[in-house]
C-alpha positions, 0 to 999 in steps of 0.5 A, a space after each residue: 650962184 656961190 661956188 662952194 667948190 670953186 668951178 662950175 657945176 656940170 649943165 646937168 648932174 644926171 648919169 648920162 649914158 656912157 658913164 660908169 655904171 658903179 653898183 647899178 643894174 639896169 632893165 629895159 622895161 618896154 613901153 610905159 603908158 601914163 596916166 595923163 596921156 602920152 607913152 614912154 617908148 622903152 623905159 629903163 630903170 636903174 636899181 641897186 640890191 643888197 643880199 640875196 633872193 631867197 628860194 620861194 622870193 618871200 624875203 625882198 623889200 622894196 625901198 623907195 627913195 625921196 625927191 633928191 634921192 637915188 638907187 644908191 641906198 648903201 655904200 661910200 660915195 664915189 665917181 660913180 656915185 655923187 653921194 653915199 648911202 642915204 639909208 645906210 644905216 639901216 642895212 648894216 649888219 644887225 640892223 633891220 634890212 640887214 643883207 644877210 636876211 632880206 633882199 632889199 631892191 632901190 631903183 631910182 624912180 621913174 623920172 629920176 636922174 640917177 640911171 632911170 628914163 628921166 629928163 636928161 635920158 636920150 630919147 630914141 632919137 637919140 638926143 636928150 628928152 629935155 622938153 619933150 618929156 612927158 608928164 608923169 604921175 606918182 602912179 606912173 612911178 609905181 607903175 613901173 616898178 610892177 614891171 620891175 618887180 616881176 622881171 625880178 622874179 618877185 611875186 609879192 614884196 615882203 614890205 614896200 618902204 619910203 618916207 616922203 616921195 617915197 612915202 607916196 609911193 609905198 601908199 600908192 602900190 597899198 592901193 593898187 597892188 594889194 597883191 604884190 606885198 605883204 606890208 607897207 611903212 609909209 613915213 612923213 606924208 599924207 594922202 594927197 598934196 595940200 594947198 601948202 604943199 602945192 604952193 611951196 611946190 609951185 614956187 621951186 618949179 616956177 624958180 627953175 623954169 624962169 632961169 634965162 638957162 632952162 632954154 625949155 628944158 633943153 639944156 643938157 648939151 650946154 657947157 658946165 656953168 650954162 645949165 640952170 643952176 641958180 633957179 635950181 639953188 632957189 628952188 633948193 634952198 626953199 625947200 631945204 627951209 621946209 625940210 627943218 624947223 625954225 627951232 634947230 636953225 636958230 639953235 644952229 646958226 642963230 645970226 652968226 656971220 660965216 667964218 671970215 665975213 661981214 653981213 654988214 659988208 655984203 658977206 654971208 650969216 653961217 645960214 646963208 652959207 649953209 644954204 648957198 652949200 646946199 644949193 651947189 652940193 645939188 647942182 653937182 648931182 642932180 638934174 633940174 629938168 628932173 627936179 621939175 618933173 618930180 616937183 610935179 608928180 608930188 603936186 599931183 599926188 592924190 590916192 583918192 583921184 578917180 576912186 571917190 576921194 581919200 577915204 573911199 580910197 583907203 578903205 580899200 587897203 588890206 595889207 597891213 601899214 604902218 604910218 610914221 610922221 615927225 612931231 616938228 615936220 612942217 611940210 607934212 604935218 602929223 595931222 596928215 598922218 594921223 588922217 591916214 592911220 585914222 582912214 587906213 583900216 588896217 593901220 593901228 595907229 600913227 607911230 611918231 618919231 620925236 625930233 627937232 629936225 622936221 621933215 628931214 627926221 625921217 632921214 636923221 632918226 635912225 633909231 626910230 626909223 629902225 623900229 618903224 622898218 622892224 615893225 613893218 616886217 614883223 607885220 608881213 611875217 604875221 607877227 603883232 606888233 602893236 602892243 608891244 613896247 615901244 620908244 616911238 610915240 
């Protein structure tokens, strides 16, 4: 593995007990029984909040992160938070989630590695869960978020917002707990994992579990450099290629050599260096066991499971839903969001984000996503914005 920082990464980039909490808050939710069997005896959720809850608790918004995100929605990187806020432009003064107006809650997902119970967390025997961590699903994740909702004293979220894996959870919220939200934003995702997504995600999981330093998932107490970083790096490279587009990579890198290197003498092309950088960066802030657990949850995502199929499940949604997709997304192509827009009775149409960046457009196209968030919040207040002018197609 190319070490961009020159030093071996820790065995796990997870937040661990005893680390400084930073802006995290914690809620111990007790026992959780899981959809596919098994249980977790005491689930802890790490979450961050922005703004203040109003007197009637009507201004709360739940924002759900994607695969390698976490609860740090806004704010700088630092010793307690390995990355800067991943959606900060949406929380600035005057932005759609202005903390002066909204109480925004961003939890780290069940199975995560930044404070919420996951493979790197301590089990009741004070050892990391590791290989003993049970299989979880998207429905388990939102069941935990539903308990957190009650603990926070929130009767109903004004909106539940998410893209990619966060979009899976937002969609499941609309189906499972319609009484607990007034609107939902679902971006860059589909009703169920496709064969292509299952195949790509399975390849990523196998890259990690085939790493000799995986040790069946029990590597968390290993020395720096002794975690399954090679495997997770391969997984990250594969994933990152699905997040961007062929044309963007070609325009950005082409066949250029990395500065000071000769690809014909075992040096790297610039695009190889780019992927190496992202692999090394992830190893320093993420956990391989979490990558496996969350990727598996995405693979089993199917809103129609046990509900009579996709159409039957989506037809039960009663809250307003804004559905958005990225026109260049090759991982979650527009046809999947079109299906959602057609089958959800409370979704008026598909909103298309124009972007050269592919799937990552839901993070990078701030103006377009801002408009979708504004539409969602307006619908939560009963304002009909469906026929208003829009820069989103």
